[in-house]
C-alpha positions in Angstrom: 9.9 -25.2 74.0 12.3 -26.7 71.5 11.1 -29.4 69.4 12.9 -32.9 69.8 15.4 -33.0 66.7 14.4 -36.0 64.6 14.3 -36.7 60.8 11.7 -37.7 58.9 12.1 -41.2 57.3 11.0 -42.2 53.6 9.7 -45.8 52.7 13.2 -46.7 52.2 14.2 -45.9 55.9 16.4 -43.2 54.8 16.1 -39.7 56.2 14.4 -37.3 53.8 16.3 -34.0 53.7 13.8 -32.3 51.3 10.2 -32.9 50.6 7.7 -31.2 48.3 4.0 -30.2 49.4 1.3 -30.9 47.1 1.3 -27.1 46.1 4.7 -27.4 44.9 6.6 -25.7 47.9 10.1 -27.3 49.1 10.8 -27.8 52.8 12.8 -29.9 55.1 10.9 -32.3 57.4 13.6 -32.0 60.3 12.8 -28.2 60.5 10.2 -26.8 63.3 8.3 -24.9 60.4 7.1 -25.9 57.0 5.9 -23.8 54.4 3.3 -25.7 52.4 1.7 -22.9 50.1 1.2 -19.1 50.3 -1.3 -19.6 53.0 0.1 -22.2 55.2 3.4 -22.4 57.2 3.0 -25.1 59.5 4.6 -24.9 63.0 5.9 -28.5 64.2 6.9 -27.2 67.8 4.9 -29.5 70.2 3.4 -28.5 73.4 5.5 -31.2 75.2 8.7 -33.4 74.8 7.1 -36.9 73.6 8.8 -39.9 72.8 11.3 -39.8 69.9 10.0 -42.5 68.0 6.6 -41.1 68.2 7.6 -37.7 67.1 9.5 -39.3 64.1 6.4 -41.1 63.1 4.3 -38.1 63.4 6.6 -36.3 61.0 6.8 -38.9 58.6 3.3 -39.2 58.3 2.5 -35.6 58.3 5.1 -35.3 55.5 2.8 -37.7 53.4 -0.3 -35.6 54.1 1.9 -32.3 52.9 3.1 -34.1 50.0 -0.7 -35.6 49.0 -3.3 -33.6 50.7 -4.2 -30.0 50.8 -2.1 -27.8 53.1 -5.4 -26.7 55.2 -5.8 -30.4 55.5 -2.5 -31.0 56.8 -2.5 -28.0 59.1 -5.7 -29.2 60.8 -4.1 -32.6 61.4 -1.2 -31.2 63.2 -3.6 -28.7 65.0 -5.3 -31.6 66.3 -2.7 -33.9 67.4 -0.9 -30.8 69.1 -4.2 -30.5 71.2 -4.4 -34.0 71.9 -0.9 -33.9 73.7 -1.8 -30.6 75.3 -5.0 -31.7 76.9 -4.0 -35.1 78.0 -0.3 -34.5 78.9 0.5 -37.7 76.8 4.0 -38.7 75.8 2.9 -41.0 73.3 -0.3 -42.1 71.3 -2.0 -44.8 73.6 -5.3 -46.3 74.3 -5.8 -44.8 77.7 -4.8 -41.5 76.5 -7.3 -41.7 73.5 -10.0 -42.7 75.9 -9.4 -39.7 78.1 -9.5 -37.1 75.5 -12.5 -38.4 74.2 -14.0 -37.9 77.5 -12.4 -34.2 77.9 -14.0 -33.4 74.4 -17.3 -34.4 75.5 -20.2 -34.7 73.0 -19.9 -31.1 71.5 -16.3 -31.3 70.5 -16.1 -35.2 69.9 -15.6 -34.2 65.9 -11.9 -33.1 67.1 -11.2 -36.7 67.5 -13.1 -37.8 64.3 -11.0 -35.6 62.3 -7.5 -37.1 63.8 -8.9 -40.6 63.7 -8.4 -40.9 59.9 -4.8 -39.4 60.4 -3.9 -42.0 63.0 -5.0 -44.7 61.2 -3.2 -43.6 58.0 -0.1 -43.2 60.2 -0.3 -46.9 60.9 -1.1 -47.9 57.3 2.1 -45.8 56.1 4.2 -48.3 58.0 5.5 -45.6 60.5 6.3 -46.2 64.1 4.6 -44.5 67.2 1.0 -46.2 66.5 0.2 -49.7 68.0 -2.3 -52.3 67.1 -4.2 -51.7 69.9 -4.9 -48.0 69.0 -5.7 -49.0 65.4 -8.6 -51.6 66.8 -9.8 -48.9 69.4 -10.2 -46.3 66.6 -11.8 -48.6 64.2 -14.5 -49.8 66.8 -15.3 -46.0 67.5 -18.3 -44.4 66.0 -17.7 -40.7 66.2 -20.1 -37.9 65.9 -19.1 -35.4 63.3 -19.3 -31.5 63.8 -22.7 -29.6 63.7 -23.4 -28.1 60.2 -25.5 -25.1 59.6 -26.5 -24.3 62.7 -26.7 -20.6 61.9 -28.5 -21.3 58.7 -31.2 -23.8 60.6 -32.0 -21.0 63.3 -31.9 -17.9 61.1 -29.3 -16.4 63.4 -29.0 -12.7 62.5 -25.1 -12.8 63.6 -24.0 -16.1 61.9 -27.1 -17.1 59.6 -27.8 -16.1 56.1 -28.5 -12.3 55.4 -32.0 -11.3 54.7 -33.0 -9.7 51.1 -32.9 -6.5 53.1 -29.5 -6.9 54.5 -28.2 -7.8 51.1 -29.7 -4.4 49.7 -28.4 -2.5 52.7 -25.0 -3.8 51.9 -25.0 -3.1 48.2 -26.2 0.4 48.6 -23.6 0.9 51.3 -20.6 -0.5 49.2 -21.5 1.3 45.7 -21.6 4.7 48.1 -18.3 3.8 49.9 -16.2 3.0 46.7 -17.6 5.9 45.0 -16.7 8.1 48.2 -13.1 6.4 48.5 -14.3 5.2 51.9 -12.8 1.6 50.9 -10.5 0.9 48.0 -11.4 -0.6 44.7 -9.5 -3.8 45.5 -11.6 -4.2 48.8 -14.8 -3.3 46.9 -13.9 -5.9 44.1 -13.5 -8.7 46.6 -16.4 -7.9 48.6 -18.5 -7.8 45.2 -16.9 -11.1 44.1 -18.0 -12.8 47.5 -21.5 -11.5 47.2 -22.1 -12.3 44.0 -20.3 -15.5 43.4 -20.6 -16.9 46.7 -17.5 -18.9 45.9 -14.8 -19.4 48.7 -12.0 -17.0 49.5 -9.3 -19.6 48.3 -11.0 -19.8 45.2 -11.1 -16.0 44.6 -7.6 -15.7 45.4 -6.8 -18.1 42.6 -8.1 -16.1 39.9 -6.3 -14.6 36.9 -7.0 -12.1 34.5 -7.9 -15.1 31.5 -10.6 -16.4 33.9 -12.7 -13.2 33.0 -14.7 -14.2 29.7 -16.5 -11.9 27.5 -18.7 -13.3 24.7 -20.1 -11.3 22.0 -21.4 -14.1 19.8 -25.0 -14.4 18.4 -25.5 -10.9 18.7 -25.7 -10.3 22.3 -23.0 -9.9 25.1 -22.6 -12.3 28.2 -19.9 -12.3 30.8 -18.8 -15.3 32.9 -16.0 -16.2 35.3 -13.9 -19.4 35.2 -13.5 -20.4 38.9 -10.8 -22.6 40.2 -12.1 -25.3 42.3 -10.8 -26.1 45.6 -11.3 -28.8 48.5 -11.3 -31.7 46.0 -8.9 -34.5 47.0 -5.9 -34.8 44.6 -6.5 -31.4 42.8 -3.4 -28.9 42.3 -3.7 -25.2 42.0 -6.0 -24.3 39.6 -6.2 -27.7 38.4 -9.8 -27.6 37.6 -12.6 -25.0 36.9 -16.4 -24.3 36.9 -17.7 -21.3 34.7 -20.2 -19.1 36.3 -22.2 -16.6 34.7 -21.8 -13.1 36.2 -23.6 -9.5 35.5 -21.4 -6.9 33.4 -20.9 -4.8 36.7 -18.6 -7.6 38.3 -16.9 -8.3 35.2 -15.9 -4.8 34.8 -14.9 -4.5 38.5 -12.8 -7.4 38.4 -11.2 -6.3 35.3 -10.2 -3.2 36.9 -8.7 -4.8 39.5 -6.9 -7.1 37.3 -5.5 -4.1 35.5 -4.1 -2.6 38.7 -2.3 -6.1 39.2 -1.0 -5.7 35.6 0.2 -2.2 36.0 2.0 -3.2 39.2 3.9 -6.0 37.4 4.8 -4.1 34.5 6.3 -1.3 36.9 8.1 -4.0 38.7 9.9 -5.7 35.6 10.2 -2.3 34.0 8.3 -3.0 30.6 4.8 -4.0 29.3 3.4 -7.4 30.1 3.2 -9.0 26.7 -0.6 -10.4 26.4 -0.2 -14.1 27.0 1.5 -13.4 30.3 -1.1 -10.8 31.1 -3.4 -13.4 31.3 -1.7 -15.2 34.0 -1.7 -12.2 36.2 -3.5 -12.5 39.4 -6.8 -10.5 39.9 -6.1 -10.4 43.6 -2.5 -10.2 43.5 0.0 -10.4 46.6 1.2 -6.7 45.8 4.0 -6.8 48.2 5.8 -9.8 46.6 4.8 -8.7 43.1 6.5 -5.5 43.6 9.6 -7.4 44.3 9.9 -9.1 40.8 12.8 -8.0 38.8 12.3 -9.5 35.4 10.0 -11.0 33.1 11.7 -14.2 33.5 11.4 -14.3 37.3 7.6 -13.4 36.7 7.1 -16.3 34.3 8.8 -18.7 36.8 6.6 -17.5 39.7 3.3 -18.1 37.6 4.2 -21.1 35.8 6.8 -22.9 38.0 6.3 -25.5 40.8 4.6 -23.0 43.2 2.5 -21.0 40.9 0.3 -19.6 43.9 3.2 -17.3 45.0 1.9 -13.9 43.7 -1.6 -14.7 44.3 -3.2 -12.9 47.3 -3.0 -14.8 50.5 -6.5 -15.6 52.3 -5.5 -14.0 55.3 -5.0 -10.8 53.3 -8.3 -11.4 51.7 -9.7 -11.8 55.4 -8.2 -8.3 56.3 -9.8 -6.7 53.1 -13.4 -8.1 54.3 -12.4 -6.7 57.8 -11.6 -3.4 56.6 -15.2 -3.3 54.7 -16.7 -4.6 58.0 -15.1 -1.4 60.0 -16.1 0.9 57.3 -19.7 -0.1 56.8 -22.9 1.6 58.1 -25.2 -1.0 56.7 -27.5 -2.0 59.4 -29.7 -5.0 60.1 -33.4 -4.4 60.0 -33.5 -7.3 62.5 -31.3 -6.3 65.2 -30.6 -2.6 64.3 -26.9 -3.2 64.7 -24.3 -3.0 61.9 -24.3 -6.3 59.6 -21.6 -8.6 60.5 -19.6 -9.5 57.3 -18.4 -12.9 56.9 -17.2 -14.9 53.9 -19.3 -17.8 55.0 -22.4 -16.2 55.4 -22.7 -14.9 51.8 -22.2 -18.7 50.7 -25.1 -19.8 53.2 -27.3 -16.7 51.9 -27.0 -18.1 48.4 -27.8 -21.4 49.4 -30.8 -20.5 51.7 -32.3 -18.2 48.5 -31.8 -20.8 46.2 -33.7 -23.5 48.4 -36.2 -20.7 48.9 -36.7 -20.4 45.2 -37.5 -24.1 44.8 -34.1 -25.4 43.7 -33.2 -29.1 44.6 -30.1 -30.4 46.5 -28.1 -31.2 43.1 -28.7 -27.6 41.7 -27.6 -26.1 45.0 -24.5 -28.2 44.9 -23.7 -27.4 41.6 -23.9 -23.5 42.1 -22.2 -23.7 45.3 -19.2 -25.6 44.0 -19.9 -29.1 46.0 -18.7 -32.3 44.8 -21.8 -34.1 46.2 -25.0 -33.2 48.2 -23.9 -34.4 51.5 -23.3 -30.9 52.8 -26.3 -29.1 51.2 -28.9 -30.6 53.4 -28.9 -27.6 55.6 -30.8 -25.8 52.8 -33.1 -28.3 51.7 -34.4 -29.1 55.2 -37.0 -27.1 56.8 -35.2 -23.9 58.2 -35.8 -20.8 60.0 -37.7 -18.3 57.8 -35.2 -15.7 57.2 -37.4 -13.3 55.2 -39.2 -10.9 57.1 -42.7 -9.8 55.7 -43.1 -6.0 55.4 -46.6 -4.5 56.0 -48.0 -1.2 57.2 -47.6 -2.6 61.0 -44.3 -3.9 60.6 -42.4 -1.3 58.4 -43.0 1.4 60.6 -41.3 -0.9 63.5 -38.3 -1.9 61.5 -37.6 1.3 60.0 -35.4 2.7 63.2 -33.3 -0.4 63.1 -33.0 -0.4 59.0 -32.1 3.2 58.8 -32.5 3.1 55.2 -33.0 6.6 54.4 -29.6 7.9 53.6 -30.5 11.5 52.5 -30.3 14.7 54.9 -33.5 16.2 56.1 -34.1 19.9 55.5 -36.7 22.1 57.1 -37.3 23.8 54.0 -36.2 24.0 50.5 -34.4 27.3 50.9 -32.0 25.2 53.3 -31.3 22.6 50.6 -28.2 22.3 48.3 -29.5 23.5 44.9 -32.6 24.6 46.8 -32.6 27.9 44.5 -33.0 25.4 41.5 -36.6 24.2 40.5 -35.1 21.2 38.6 -33.6 19.7 41.7 -37.0 19.3 43.0 -38.3 15.6 43.4 -41.8 14.9 42.6 -43.6 11.7 43.5 -46.1 9.8 41.4 -49.1 12.3 42.3 -46.4 15.5 41.2 -46.1 16.5 44.4 -42.5 17.5 45.6 -41.1 15.4 48.3 -37.6 16.9 48.5 -34.4 18.1 46.8 -31.7 16.5 44.8 -28.3 17.7 45.8 -26.6 16.1 42.9 -25.1 18.3 39.9 -24.8 14.8 37.7 -27.5 13.4 35.7 -30.0 10.9 37.1 -32.8 9.0 35.5 -33.6 6.7 38.5 -36.6 8.3 39.5 -37.8 9.6 42.7 -37.9 6.3 44.6 -34.2 5.6 44.1 -34.2 8.9 45.9 -35.1 7.7 49.3 -31.9 5.6 49.6 -29.4 7.9 48.1 -27.0 9.9 50.0 -28.0 13.1 47.7 -31.3 13.4 48.2 -32.7 15.9 51.0 -36.2 15.2 51.8 -38.3 18.2 53.2 -39.5 18.3 56.6 -43.1 19.0 55.6 -42.9 16.8 52.5 -45.8 14.4 51.4 -43.8 11.3 52.1 -47.1 9.4 53.7 -48.2 9.7 50.1 -45.3 7.7 48.9 -46.0 4.9 51.8 -49.8 4.7 50.7 -48.6 4.1 47.2 -46.0 1.8 47.9 -48.1 -0.4 50.2 -51.0 -0.3 47.7 -48.7 -1.6 45.0 -47.4 -4.3 47.2 -51.0 -5.4 47.8 -51.9 -5.3 44.0 -48.9 -7.7 43.4 -49.9 -10.3 46.0 -53.4 -10.1 45.0 -52.5 -10.9 41.3 -50.3 -14.0 42.4 -46.9 -12.6 41.7 -43.8 -14.5 43.3 -42.7 -13.3 46.6 -39.4 -11.8 44.9 -41.8 -9.5 43.2 -43.9 -8.8 45.9 -41.1 -7.7 48.3 -39.2 -5.9 45.6 -39.7 -2.6 47.1 -39.4 -3.6 50.9 -35.8 -1.8 51.2 -37.6 1.5 49.4 -40.4 1.1 51.9 -38.1 1.0 55.2 -36.2 4.4 53.6 -39.4 6.0 53.3 -40.8 4.9 56.7 -37.5 5.9 58.2 -37.7 9.3 56.5 -41.3 9.7 58.0 -39.9 8.8 61.4 -37.3 11.6 61.0 -39.7 14.2 59.9 -42.0 13.4 62.9 -39.1 13.6 65.4 -37.8 16.8 64.0 -41.0 18.2 64.4 -41.6 16.9 67.9 -38.3 18.6 68.9 -39.2 21.8 67.3 -42.4 21.8 69.4 -40.8 21.2 72.5 -38.1 24.0 72.1 -41.0 26.4 71.5 -42.9 25.4 74.5 -39.7 25.8 76.6 -39.4 29.4 75.3 
C-alpha cells in the first residue's frame, strides 16, 4: 500500500526537503524510506491510510527523533506506532483506540505501549498536529509496566540464559580448533572472540578502529587494552565517547590481524599503501563490499572522517550473520542438554554479568564492566538467581559426560592402529608414567597429557588406564576443596574431568560392541 503523500513541517511551518539524522545521514522526510545510519533504513509505509494531519504530525515528530535520538530508538518508535495502527485499525490517535490497544496487548506486552507513550507525549510537546489534549491527559495518568528483564538470567535457562563455565570452555576449545582447520574464517573468529572476551554489544564492536588497539610496554612490562566506543547513551554521536578495557594478548593479536586484513583491502581499493595516520582510522570489522568500492584516498578520508563516518564499518546485521555462521559450524555441546550450544551476543553479556556477581562484585562494578551508565539494569545479576554452575563429582561427572562429549580425540584399539603408532616418542603417559594413548600431531607440544583429552590429535587407547587419570583428578579436586580454595580453583579441571569420563565411556561402549560381535559369531 502506498503511503499518503505528505511533507513534514519544521518549526516555522515550512516543508522540510532534507533532514540529517543524528549519525549524519541525509534523508527526505517526505519519502517512504529514511536511511538513518549504516544499520537502519526506516520504512514509513503505514499499514493503513490514516488521516493526513495525523501522518504529517507523525513524520514531523519522527524526524525530530531521527535528528536527536539513536537510529534504533527512532526505528522502535516507528515500529510500535505501526503496530498500534495495525492492531486497532485506527485512523488517528484517540483515547478510545489507545484504551483498546492496551487491552489487546495485555499485561505481558503492555511495555510496547509504554515505549510509544514517550513518543506520543513528545509529539504533542513539539507542537505538531495529530495529538489531542485528551490523549495526553490519558497517557500521563497511566502507569505502564515495563518489559520483563533478565528472565533467562534469573532462571538459568540453558537456551537463553548465561553460559556455564563448562560451556564456555567447550566453545573456546571448538573455536580454536575450527579456525585452525579453517572451518570458520579469521574474521568470524575475531568477532566471536571479541564478544566472548569483552562482553560488549555488537554495535560497539562494529565501531572499533585500528587505533583502538593499544599496546603498552612501559615499566618493563607489556600490557594490552582496547578503547571501546560507547553506545546507547543519549546525545552521543558515533565514536563520541570511549571506555578502555584491559584485554589479553591473544585477543589483541587476533583483532590486529583482522585490522590488517581491512587495511590490505583498503590499500588494494585505492591502489596505494595507506599512510599510518589514516591506517589507524580503518575499521577492525569493515564493510568489505563498501570498502572495495572506494577509488581514492580522498574518498576514503571523507567516508571515515566526514559527516557520516560509520559507512565503512561492518553493519550489525553482517556481524549477526558472522555469529550465525559460527553457530552453524559449532560442534560444542552443553553438558546440561547434550545439544549444540546456542550462540547469542546477549548471552555472552549475561555470562559476564553473572560471573562477576558470582565472584562477589557489586552493582557499580558490574555496571562499569558491562558499560552501563547506571545500575538500574544490573539488578538481574545482583539479585538471587538460579545456580548456573554445575558441581562435578564422581557421580555427576559420569552422567554428564555423554552430554558434554568433551573428548575430541579418536579412540584406537591398539597402539599399532594409531597415527605415529610406530614412534615411541608419540606415547602419552599419565602422572603414574603409564601410557594412555598416542599423539597424532607432528608438531611440538609442551602442554602435558592433561590437555590431550580435549585435543583432536589425541588417540586414546582402548585398553589405556584412563580410570587412573580420573582417580587422580577427583582426588586433586577434593584436596583443593579441603584446603579452602575458591570455587574457581576447585572447578578448574571440570572440563578435563568430563573429557576423561567421556573417554572412559567410549572405551566401555567399544568393548561391549566387540563382545557382542564375538558372541554372535
